[in-house]
N, C-alpha and C positions, 0 to 999 in steps of 0.2 A: 560863307559865311558856316556858325561853326554844328561841329556836328554832321555838314555836308561834305559830302565826297570829288573828282575827278570819276570812278568809278559808278556814283548816281546819278551825275550830271549825263556822265553819255548812255548810260544805261535809261534811261530821263527817255535822252534828244531823240534815239533809238524805239522808243514801247510809244516814239507820239511820234512818229513819221517827219524830228523836225532836220531840214538838207540845209539850213545856213551854216557858216561858219559860230564856233563854242570861242572864245578865247576864256584863260584863266587863268588871270592875273595872282598870281597865287600870295608877290610880297609888295600891293597894291601898289606897283609901279605906273602902270598904265590909268589905272584911276587918279592916280598924281599928273600925270602928264593932262590929263583930261576934264582934268576942276573937277573928279565924282564928287556932289554937292549930298547922297545920304548914300542908301544899300535900302530900296533897290532904284538907282540910276536909267535913268536909260539915251540911251545920246545916241546919236544918229550920224555920221561919219563922211564925209564921204574922201570919193576919193584918191581929191590928195588931203585926209588927211586933218580938211578941216574939220572942226564941227558946222550939223547946219541945227540940228534944232541937241537943247537939254533939259532933258523933264526926268526932277529929282521924283521921287513915289513911284507906287503900283498906279502903272492906266488898265484902264479895265477898255477892253476890243474895240469899241465904239469911239476912244479919246483916241487911241491907238489911227483908228480906220483912217480918223477922219485927222491927224498930227502927217497920217505916213499920205493923206489925197493934196492937204496942205502945203506938203517936199515934193509931193509928185507938180502939185501943180507953179508951182516961185520955175521950176527946173528950165 
């Protein structure tokens, strides 16, 4: 988003011990490809590149946990 930089995002990830891959979609190509619907937009993409969940807007910890549990159960 405006005012944010890749350096700040990487520093945040390091400060918070985040170990998952972080994508910097500078030109919005990935957002358009996966039909993003707003910012923020949470996408779960399987290993074949298929969207298995698309949640526009912010997601709280409990809702995120429930969504992940639902995806795990359907796998």
